[in-house]
C-alpha positions as CSV (number, residue, x, y, z in Angstrom):
1,M,15.9,-117.3,231.0
2,T,13.0,-117.3,228.5
3,F,10.9,-114.3,227.6
4,G,7.6,-114.3,225.8
5,V,6.6,-112.2,222.8
6,K,4.9,-109.8,225.2
7,Q,8.3,-108.4,226.3
8,P,10.1,-107.3,223.1
9,Y,12.7,-105.2,224.8
10,L,13.8,-108.0,227.0
11,Y,13.8,-110.4,224.1
12,F,16.1,-108.0,222.2
13,K,18.3,-107.3,225.2
14,Y,19.0,-110.9,226.1
15,T,18.9,-112.7,222.7
16,L,20.3,-110.3,220.1
17,K,23.8,-109.9,221.4
18,L,25.5,-109.8,218.0
19,Y,24.5,-109.3,214.4
20,K,27.0,-110.1,211.7
21,N,29.6,-110.2,214.5
22,K,28.9,-106.6,215.6
23,P,27.4,-105.8,218.9
24,I,23.8,-104.6,218.7
25,T,23.0,-101.5,220.9
26,K,19.7,-100.0,222.0
27,M,20.3,-97.2,219.5
28,T,20.8,-99.7,216.6
29,I,17.6,-101.5,217.5
30,K,15.6,-98.3,217.8
31,E,16.9,-96.9,214.5
32,K,17.1,-100.1,212.4
33,I,14.3,-102.4,213.5
34,I,10.5,-101.8,213.5
35,I,8.1,-104.0,215.4
36,A,5.0,-105.1,213.6
37,S,2.2,-107.3,214.7
38,G,-0.8,-108.9,213.0
39,P,-3.3,-111.8,212.9
40,V,-2.9,-115.0,210.9
41,I,-6.5,-115.9,210.1
42,I,-7.0,-119.5,208.9
43,K,-10.4,-121.0,208.2
44,D,-11.3,-124.2,206.4
45,N,-7.7,-124.9,205.5
46,K,-7.4,-121.5,203.9
47,V,-5.4,-118.4,205.0
48,L,-6.6,-114.8,204.6
49,L,-4.0,-112.5,202.9
50,V,-4.1,-108.9,201.7
51,R,-2.4,-106.8,199.1
52,H,-1.7,-103.1,199.5
53,G,0.9,-100.7,198.3
54,D,2.7,-100.6,195.0
55,K,4.5,-103.9,195.2
56,G,1.5,-106.2,194.9
57,I,2.9,-108.7,197.4
58,W,0.4,-110.9,199.4
59,K,0.8,-110.3,203.2
60,F,-0.9,-111.1,206.5
61,P,-2.9,-108.2,207.7
62,G,-0.9,-106.2,210.3
63,G,1.2,-103.1,210.9
64,K,3.6,-101.2,213.1
65,V,3.3,-101.1,216.8
66,E,2.3,-97.6,217.9
67,F,4.2,-97.1,221.1
68,D,2.8,-93.6,221.7
69,N,-0.8,-94.8,221.8
70,T,-0.7,-97.2,224.7
71,T,-0.5,-97.4,228.5
72,D,-1.0,-101.2,228.4
73,W,2.6,-102.4,227.7
74,Q,1.7,-106.0,228.7
75,N,-0.6,-106.3,225.7
76,I,0.7,-103.9,223.1
77,L,1.5,-106.6,220.5
78,E,-2.0,-108.1,220.8
79,Q,-3.6,-104.7,220.7
80,T,-1.7,-103.9,217.5
81,A,-3.0,-107.1,215.8
82,V,-6.6,-106.3,216.9
83,R,-6.3,-102.7,215.7
84,E,-4.8,-103.7,212.3
85,A,-7.5,-106.3,211.7
86,K,-10.1,-103.6,212.3
87,E,-8.4,-101.0,210.2
88,E,-7.5,-103.2,207.2
89,L,-10.4,-105.6,207.1
90,G,-13.2,-104.1,209.2
91,I,-13.3,-107.2,211.4
92,E,-13.0,-108.1,215.1
93,I,-10.6,-110.8,216.0
94,E,-10.0,-113.1,218.9
95,I,-6.3,-114.1,219.4
96,I,-5.8,-117.8,219.9
97,K,-2.0,-118.1,220.3
98,P,1.2,-116.6,219.1
99,L,3.0,-118.1,216.1
100,K,6.5,-117.9,214.8
101,P,8.1,-114.4,215.3
102,M,10.5,-113.4,212.5
103,L,13.2,-110.8,212.0
104,I,13.4,-110.0,208.2
105,P,15.1,-107.4,206.1
106,R,12.8,-104.5,205.0
107,P,13.0,-104.6,201.2
108,D,12.3,-100.9,200.7
109,H,14.7,-99.8,203.5
110,S,18.3,-100.8,203.0
111,G,19.9,-101.9,206.3
112,E,16.6,-101.9,208.2
113,Y,14.7,-104.9,209.6
114,A,11.2,-105.7,210.8
115,L,10.4,-107.9,213.8
116,L,7.1,-109.5,212.8
117,I,4.9,-110.9,215.6
118,H,2.2,-113.2,214.3
119,F,-0.9,-114.3,216.2
120,L,-3.2,-117.1,215.1
121,A,-6.7,-115.6,215.3
122,K,-10.3,-116.2,214.5
123,F,-12.6,-113.4,213.3
124,N,-16.1,-112.3,213.6
125,G,-18.1,-110.2,211.2
126,E,-18.1,-109.5,207.5
127,I,-14.9,-108.5,205.8
128,K,-15.1,-104.9,204.7
129,P,-11.6,-103.9,203.6
130,G,-10.2,-100.5,204.5
131,E,-9.3,-98.0,201.7
132,D,-5.6,-98.8,201.8
133,I,-6.3,-102.5,200.9
134,D,-6.2,-103.2,197.2
135,E,-7.3,-106.8,197.4
136,W,-8.0,-109.6,199.9
137,Q,-8.3,-113.3,199.3
138,W,-8.5,-116.7,200.9
139,F,-5.7,-119.1,199.7
140,S,-5.5,-122.8,200.3
141,L,-2.7,-123.6,202.7
142,D,-1.2,-126.0,200.1
143,S,-1.4,-123.7,197.2
144,M,0.0,-120.2,198.1
145,P,0.6,-117.6,195.4
146,D,4.2,-117.0,194.3
147,N,4.3,-113.3,195.2
148,C,4.0,-113.7,199.0
149,A,6.0,-111.8,201.6
150,P,8.9,-113.8,203.0
151,N,7.2,-114.5,206.3
152,I,4.2,-116.3,204.9
153,K,5.6,-119.7,204.2
154,P,7.5,-120.2,207.4
155,V,4.5,-119.1,209.5
156,I,2.1,-121.4,207.6
157,D,4.6,-124.2,208.0
158,E,4.7,-123.7,211.7
159,Y,1.0,-123.6,211.9
160,L,0.7,-126.9,210.0
161,K,3.3,-128.5,212.4
162,L,1.4,-127.3,215.4
163,S,-2.0,-128.5,214.1
164,N,-0.8,-132.1,213.4
């Protein structure tokens, strides 16, 4: 049985049976994993990345899924990507397709993980960064900065495979 990224609970329930040989329960998932979503914006062989917070790490725009603010469960991940693009960059996006989802450790939260849902997207409008964005920049796909978040390279690699 295959589940798309639009059904995160079912994805967890049927694919994450064990982690480090220990059973994963609904409570473990709720307390230890956050779900975040955001756009991957690529234009003219360059990717748009942002920096915010005290770590100075380049990231895709995006943020946590806000479960309390939706009644449209079928599109909550896409809605999060659209909302975050607007909040962080002041732009409207159009989602093209999902890219590589990833489960990564949260560096500032020992024992916690983030399920990152990435959507290839194109944007409209002029970039006007929100107040929490320290810097934004376009980077060539073949020359990424060293201080990128751990999901950047694998997602870019998948994009390059899919576009060839």
